[in-house]
Phi, psi and omega in degrees: 000141183273153180285165182297325179297321180293318180297314180296321180295319179296317179298321179295319178294322179296313179297321177298317178296318180297315180295318180296316179296319179297317179295317179297320179294319180295316179294315179298317179297319178296317178295320180297314181293322179290327178290323179295317179297319181292318183290328179294319180288328182293321180289326179292322180291326180288333182285332180286133178286146179280128181292145179272112183263012181294129177084000180288317180268111178222191183294328178296318178298314179299318179296321179294319179296315179298316180298318179296316180297318179296315179298317180297318179294322179295319178296316179297317179296320179295319178295318179295320179296319179297315179296321179297316179297320178297317180294318178298318180297314178298320179295319178297318178297317179295320178296320179296316179296321179296317178297318177298318179296319179296319178296320178297319179296317178298318179297316178296322177297318178294317178298319179296317179296320179296319178294323178296321177296321178297320178296318179295324181293330179289341177089206185283340183243073177292153181243157177275180181294339179273354179095359180275151178291148179286132180293142179253153174280151179298152183297317178228146180292148180294139181265191177297162183302138178092349178250145180287000000 
């Protein structure tokens, strides 16, 4: 009778053999199937006749290509010019608005200066629209109790 170690070792070798045969079968099957797909496409490509392109490219073809390229460049240039004109128009509008804003700021500055002159003209006791004197802030903030 064989020892338990020998029995376990034989079972391990049997499982190793089964796994190796299975892996080899899977790899072989995959290669066979990929080869079948390749050979099927190769015969179909060989059966189609190759078109004869002799004489297709001539001066007429070249002239058409040049004309198409020229037309395409003209369209592109026209689009770029249109975009440039739109940007220039927007820039002009923004510059005009900026100028209007600057004039408004200058006018507000002049109005502010005129109002400041009116306040100075009223002297130390300016009055409100109701005729009451404008309240003044104290000369120094109040300190802790007991200090002036």
